[in-house]
C-alpha positions in Angstrom: 81.2 -17.0 19.6 78.4 -15.7 16.8 75.8 -17.9 15.2 75.6 -18.4 11.5 73.2 -16.2 9.7 72.1 -13.9 13.1 73.1 -10.7 13.5 75.1 -9.8 16.2 77.9 -7.5 17.2 80.8 -7.4 19.5 80.0 -4.3 21.2 84.3 -4.1 21.7 84.3 -4.5 17.6 81.8 -1.9 17.3 83.3 0.7 19.6 86.8 0.5 18.2 85.4 1.1 14.5 84.4 4.6 15.7 87.2 5.1 17.5 88.8 5.0 13.9 86.8 6.6 12.4 86.9 9.6 14.5 91.1 9.2 15.4 91.0 8.4 19.2 89.3 9.2 22.2 91.1 11.7 23.1 91.3 15.3 21.5 94.7 16.8 21.3 95.2 20.5 20.8 98.4 22.8 21.4 98.8 26.1 22.9 102.0 28.2 22.8 104.2 29.3 20.5 104.7 27.1 17.8 108.7 26.2 18.3 107.7 25.0 22.1 103.8 24.5 22.6 102.0 23.2 25.3 99.8 20.3 24.2 96.9 20.0 26.2 93.5 17.0 25.4 90.1 16.6 26.2 87.7 13.6 25.7 86.4 12.9 22.0 82.9 14.3 22.1 81.6 11.1 21.0 83.4 9.0 23.9 82.7 11.9 26.7 81.6 10.0 30.0 78.5 10.5 31.0 78.7 12.5 33.9 81.0 15.1 32.0 78.2 15.1 29.5 75.8 16.1 32.1 78.4 18.9 33.2 78.7 20.2 30.0 75.3 20.5 29.2 74.7 22.8 32.9 77.6 24.6 32.1 76.8 28.1 32.3 79.7 30.1 30.1 82.5 29.0 27.7 84.8 29.1 31.3 82.7 26.3 33.0 82.8 24.7 30.3 87.0 24.4 29.2 86.8 23.6 32.9 85.4 20.6 32.6 86.5 19.2 29.2 90.1 20.4 30.6 89.4 19.5 34.4 93.2 19.5 36.4 94.9 21.1 33.0 92.6 24.0 33.7 95.3 26.2 35.0 98.7 25.0 32.8 95.9 25.7 30.0 95.3 29.2 31.1 99.1 29.7 32.0 100.1 28.7 29.1 97.8 31.7 26.8 94.8 29.5 26.4 91.8 30.9 25.2 88.4 29.1 26.9 86.5 30.2 23.5 88.0 28.5 21.2 88.4 25.3 23.4 84.9 25.1 23.5 84.5 26.4 19.4 87.4 23.4 19.0 84.9 21.1 20.8 81.7 22.1 19.0 83.9 21.7 15.7 85.2 17.9 16.7 81.6 17.1 17.4 80.1 18.1 14.2 82.8 16.5 12.4 82.0 13.4 14.4 78.6 13.4 13.3 79.5 13.3 9.7 82.2 10.8 10.0 79.8 8.6 12.1 77.0 8.4 9.8 79.3 6.6 7.4 80.6 3.6 9.5 79.5 0.7 9.2 80.1 -1.4 12.3 81.7 -4.9 11.7 79.9 -8.0 13.3 82.7 -10.0 15.6 
């Protein structure tokens, strides 16, 4: 329980406010024909686990980065006509957009 007149935050509440601000912990996107697209996802840049983030930092090229982000989905993504460069552009775009949104979030206590 929070003490009166003290700044104390509940981490679950703080995280929830950021998840809501950026639209979720995962990013979904479509590949393929408009009438029957395949849906894929990767962790939102703000919520990418440390090990995955390290792999992305070490990745040499878009293909390696897309493999890291998509994991087991990578083969299906390519089979659906996916473009690795576009996935990385999406990741960078979402990351940049999130930085703007996060700057406006004021985490609530409790």
